[in-house]
N, C-alpha and C positions, 0 to 999 in steps of 0.2 A: 122260571126267570128267565127272561128274553135276555141276550146281549149283544150289545148290536155291534162288537167288536173283541177279539180277543189274544190280546201277543205273547209271541211264545219266544221263552227264548233257549235257545238249544243246549245241549252239552252233552257229554259223553253218556253219561249215566241216567243223570235227574235231568226232567224239563220243568220249567216255571212257567205260567200261565196267570196273566195278569186282564181280567177279564172288564170289561166296562159295560152300562146299560146304555139306554136311550141319554139321558142329561149326563154322559159321561164322566159318573160317577162309580166309583171302583167296588163291583159286587162279586167278584172272581178273583181268591188269589189261592195258589194251588202249587203242590209239587207233585210230578207224575213222573213214574218211569218208564224207562224207552218202551219198554214193553206193554206201556197201560194207554198211550196216547192214543193207538189208533182206536182203540175200543170207546176211552172217551168222546170223540170228535165223532165217534158213527153214531150214540145217544144223543146229541146235538140237532137243535134245528139249522139250517145253514145261516151261518153267518161268516164277518168277514175275520178270516184269518192273519196276521202279521207275524212276519218272521223277518229277522236282520237277516240279509244279505248274505249268507258264504256256500260254502261248499255243497254243505248239508243240507243246507235250506229248500235245494230246489228237489230233493228226495224227497221234504217232506212237505213241500208245495204240491207237486203231482197226488201223492198221497189225499191232501187233504181239497185239492180239485176234485178227484174222484171220488171224494164222501158230499162233493157239491157244496161245499164251501168254497167261497172268494177269497183268493190269497192275492194277499201284497208283501213283496221280498222289497223292504228297504237298507239301503246302503249303511254300512257299518259308521261313516263318519257324517253323515244324518243326522243319527239316533245320538252320538256322541253329546252334543250341546242339547240334551234334554235328558243329560246322567245326572239326578245328584248327587250330592256327597257321598261318599263312602260305597264304593262298588261291591253289589254285591247281587245273584242272579235273579233276585226280587226285584230292586234298583233297574236289573236290567231290564227288565219284562214292562215294568212299567214305563221307564223310559220309551220303549219302541211302540209302546200303544200313545204314549204325547204326542213322539213325533206322526206318529199316522191319524192320529186326532187336527192336523195342519190339512187343511182343504190346496195348498198346494205343494204337497209335499210327494218328489218322485219318488217312483219306484221301479223295481228290476221284475223285468220277463222272465218267470219260469222256466229254465230252458227243458227241453224233453231229453230222453236219455242221450238220444244220438248227438245235441249240438254238447252236451256236456262230456261224451266221447272223441267226438271234432277237438275238441278245447286242450282233452286231457293229450291228447296222439300231440297238437302244436307245443304245450310247454314243452312235453316231452322232448320235441324234437329242438327245441329252443333250448331246451339246457344242455341234450349232448352238445351241442355246436358249441356251447359254452365251454364245454368240459375238452372238448378239443383244444379251444384255443388256447386254454389254463396250460394246457399240459405242452403244447407247442411253445408258448412264449416260458413254461419252466427248463425246459430242454434247450430252446438257447439261452436261457441263462447258465445250466449248468455249461454250455460250449464257450462262455466266457470264463468258467472258470481254468479251460484249457487253452487259452489264451485265442479264440475264438471270435470272432470280432463283425465285421458286417458280411454280408451273405458274400461268398466269393471270395473274400478275403483270406481263408483258409485253403478254400482252392490253388487261389497263385502259389503260397507259400511253400505247400505240399508239393505243386508240380516243379516247383525250382529243387525240392529237398531226394526228392523221388518220383523220376519222371512218370505217370503212366499209375501210383500208388498212393491213395491216401493216408494221414499222419496214424501214423498207429500210438493206443493212448491203453496203457496196460491193464487199466484199473475198469474200464469199462466197454474194451474192444479186446473179445479174447482171442482174436488174430488180423494179420492186418488184410485190407480188403480195397480189392481193384476200384478204377476210377467208375465201374459200370455197378459198383456194389457189390458182386461175388467174392467171395474168399481165395485165397489164392491158395 
C-alpha cells in the first residue's frame, strides 16, 4: 500500500494515524501506542507526515525526519476549521490530513533541540518576570491595608512621627527598622 500522506494526532499514550493514497482516499486508520510509533514508521517508505504543531510535535518531527519522511507541522488554528462534528482523536487526525491537503496551507518549521531549549529559557524568564511583578503588586496591595499609598507617602508620615525610623506594624514586622533598612 503506497501512502501519499499520513496525519498523526498525538496524545499522552495513544497516537491516531490517518493515511491517504494518491487520490486522497483514506486507506489507513490506526491507533498506535507511543512505544510502537517509531517501529511503524521505520517500516514505511518515505512519505509526507503531518502533525498539529505543539511542543511535543517537534520531537516527533525530528524523529520522522531521521527516518527519511517529509514532515509538516500545521498550526492548530488552521486545522480547526476542518474538524467535523463530535471531536475525537480519529476525527482530529482526519482534520489534520484534510488541512494538509490544501496547497496553500502554511506550516511551521520543525525546531532543533537547541531552538526548543532557547525558547524554554525565554518562556521561563518571562514567567519569572510576571511572577516578580505579581508579588510586588500584591505587596503594594497589602501595604495599602496599613495606610500605605503612593510611594513616598509612608516615608513622609513616618519621618514626622519617628525621625530616622519607619513605622512599625507588629503583624508583619518583628522589630523597628531604621530608614536604611537595618534593625535597631
